[in-house]
N, C-alpha and C positions, 0 to 999 in steps of 0.2 A: 504494499499499498504506498504509496505517495506521499508526501505531506497536503499535498491539496487534495486529495483524497479523504484525509483523515480528516482536516478540517468540515470540510463539506457532511460529513458525516456529524459531528459533533455539534453542526448547527443547527443541522434539523433536527437533533436529539435536543437541542437547545429549546428552537421553537417549539417541538412537539409540548414538552415542560410549559413553559410559559403557557400555551393552549390550555392545558390540563390546572395548571393556578388561577390561571384567567375564572374559568370553567367552575373549578373547584369556590370561587370567593362568590361571582359570581350567583351562584347555586344557595351558596350558604346565607348569604344576607337577602337575596331574593326570599328564601322560603322565611325568613326569620322575620322579615320588616311588612311582608303581608301578613302575618300572622300578628303583628305588635299595630298594624294601620288597623284590623280589622277590628281586634280586642279594642281601640281606642274607641273605635264609629259605633261599637257595641256597648261598651261603659254604659254609654246613659241608659239604655234600653232594655240591657239584659245582666245582668249581674252576677248570674250562675254562669255565664259562659265565656266571661272576661276572665279568670281562672284556667280556663282549660285551653282556651287560647295560646296565653302565655306558655302553659306545660307545651302544649302543640308546638310554637318559637324555637323550642331549648333544642328540637329534634334539628335542627337546620345542617346543623355544622355535621352531625352526622350521618344524618343524608345524604348533603353533599357531598361528604366524603366517600360512603356506600358508589354515588353514582358514576362518580369521577373515579376511582378505583376500575371501576365496570366498564366504562366510558372505552379507557384510555387501553387499558392493561390488560381489557377482556377475561379477570378472574372471578 
């Protein structure tokens, strides 16, 4: 393998890692903030729903990690 081939391979790998990282953060924040926004809207209407929504929002990073690994690693 020449130096330019090694560089190209490492550049492609770095780009793939960046896409996985961006996907993780987008999914994590998207899930969490969607539930937080819904809880904020529901706060005045349904007090019993708010704790359930905040609990569901706590799973955002874990679900985002699982989805990202499945999508980018195929495991």
